[in-house]
N, C-alpha and C positions, 0 to 999 in steps of 0.2 A: 632584616624583614620579613614583614608579617608573612603567615599562612594561619589555613583554614586547615585544620584536620576535624573527624565526625567527634572531640572532645572540647572543640570551644580553638581560639585559637593559640598561636607562642609563639615567641620572636627565635628560640631559640631552646629546641627542643630538651641538652643537658641541663638548664634552669631547671625543670618539671621534672628531671629523672630522679631526682634525689628523694620522691614520695610513693615513690608504685615499687609496684612491689617483683623481682627480679623478668618473669614473662612478661612482663609489659613493656619492662627497660630495654632489652633486643627491638623489640616495634618497634621505642624511639628509634632506636637506633637503625634500624635499619629506616625508621619516612626520615631522618634526617640526610643519609646513605640519597634513599633516594630525590632529596631536598634540593644538594649540592648538586649531583649530575645531572636535576631542571636548568637550573644559575646559569650552570656551569657551557652545560649545550650551548649550540650557537641557534636563536631561531628557526633560521630553514631547517634546517633536519629534526626538532623538535614540533612539533603540532602543540600539546597538549601545555606549553610557553606559551602560547597563547589560547584561549577557550575560541574566541568568535571571530575562529577565520576563517571563515565561510561571510564572515559580515565581509567585511575584507574583496572580496574578489569584484574587479571593477566592469562590473554591469554593460560600457564599453567595447571591452577589450574582443575580438576575434571567438577568437575561447570559449566566452563565455557566448557571446552569441549562436557562433551554429551550436550549442549545445541544447539552449535552450532553444534557437528550431526544431532540433532534433524530437528533444520533447513533447513538442505543439504540435507533432505532425501525428508520434505514437497517441496523445491524448484523443484530438483527429479521427485517426485511424481509429479508435476503436470505441470513443462514439457515433462513430459512422456505422462500421461494425456491426456494433448494441444494435442501432434504430434498423438497418436491415435486419436483423435478426428477426427482431420485433416482430412486424411488416410484414416478415416469410410468415412469421407462428398464427398471424392472423389471419391474413389469407388463407392460407388452408384451414383452417374453422372456418373464414365464413364459407369458401366451400366444400366442403363436408357438410357443412349446416344441411348450403343447399340440395347438394344430391346427395342426404338425407331423405329431405321433402321432395326429388321429384319420386324414389325410388318408394315412398309412401303414397302417393296420388296416381304413378303407375301401378299398381298393388291394389286401392281404390278399383281402379279402374280394369281390369285384371276380374276384381270381381263383381267387378258390374256382366262385364261380358260374362262369364261361362254361365252363371244363372242363363241366358241370352241364348246358348250354345244348348242347352240341358231337354229347353221347350220348345225349338227346330232339328232337335231330333228329337227328342219324342213321337 
């Protein structure tokens, strides 16, 4: 069986081990053991033997539908919270601006009344 490893594809690891140094020979033995364990394991117990198991999920099954609903509800709640937070921030910002303008008008009004008080008292 052909397997891909970083050095390229090889059919059996023992064939190319004769031309490698001793340190790489132990690596090839470990890889050979790993590949034989993967081939011997049943598909239901070893997820790595099927790299695209996520694509094999039945979208019409009840657990998948429940998971999709939960994910969509979480996303909707997050979007709603972000929108409410932004609206609250904008409203408080506008109220602060209104308060600042009202205080400014009040200060101007008080300044206009103060000179008239001074002239009335004298």
